[in-house]
C-alpha positions in Angstrom: -10.7 -15.7 -18.2 -13.4 -18.4 -18.6 -11.9 -19.8 -21.8 -8.3 -19.9 -20.4 -9.3 -21.5 -17.1 -11.7 -24.0 -18.7 -9.2 -25.2 -21.3 -6.5 -25.5 -18.5 -9.0 -27.5 -16.4 -9.9 -29.9 -19.2 -6.2 -30.3 -20.2 -5.4 -31.4 -16.6 -8.3 -33.8 -16.6 -7.2 -35.3 -19.9 -3.7 -35.8 -18.5 -5.2 -37.4 -15.4 -3.8 -34.8 -13.0 -5.5 -33.2 -10.1 -6.7 -29.7 -11.0 -6.7 -28.4 -7.4 -3.1 -27.2 -7.2 -2.9 -26.0 -10.8 -6.1 -23.9 -10.5 -4.5 -21.8 -7.7 -2.2 -20.1 -10.1 -1.6 -16.4 -9.1 -1.8 -13.9 -11.9 0.1 -10.7 -12.2 -2.6 -8.8 -10.3 -2.2 -11.2 -7.3 -5.7 -12.8 -7.7 -6.4 -16.4 -8.3 -8.9 -16.0 -11.1 -8.9 -19.7 -12.1 -9.5 -20.8 -8.5 -12.6 -18.5 -8.4 -13.8 -19.9 -11.7 -13.2 -23.5 -10.5 -15.2 -22.9 -7.3 -18.1 -21.4 -9.3 -17.9 -24.2 -11.9 -17.8 -26.9 -9.3 -20.8 -25.4 -7.4 -22.9 -25.1 -10.6 -22.1 -28.7 -11.6 -22.7 -30.0 -8.1 -26.1 -28.2 -7.9 -27.0 -29.8 -11.2 -27.1 -33.2 -9.5 -27.9 -32.2 -6.0 -31.2 -30.6 -6.7 -32.8 -33.5 -8.4 -31.5 -36.0 -5.8 -32.8 -33.8 -3.0 -36.2 -33.7 -4.6 -36.2 -37.5 -5.0 -35.2 -37.8 -1.3 -37.9 -35.4 -0.1 -40.5 -37.3 -2.2 -39.4 -40.6 -0.8 -39.6 -39.3 2.8 -43.0 -37.8 2.3 -44.3 -40.9 0.6 -43.1 -43.1 3.5 -44.6 -40.8 6.1 -47.9 -40.7 4.3 -48.0 -44.5 4.0 -47.3 -44.9 7.7 -50.0 -42.4 8.5 -52.6 -44.1 6.3 -52.0 -47.4 8.1 -53.3 -45.8 11.3 -56.5 -44.7 9.5 -59.4 -47.0 10.4 -63.0 -47.3 9.2 
């Protein structure tokens, strides 16, 4: 199922069509296998970018807080 859904997805992207409706194709067993694959694929690709950006954001917030706290430190 992975190869079929992935090739269909990239064909739609190459044709500059939205994959959302085409991925909801129902198979003979009544399931939407490509939609399940698309959700998992989108989540994995989203996390690939979300995790590093969240680390950068947390580092920036902690650095800002520490700099503000050290201004209050006196000799």
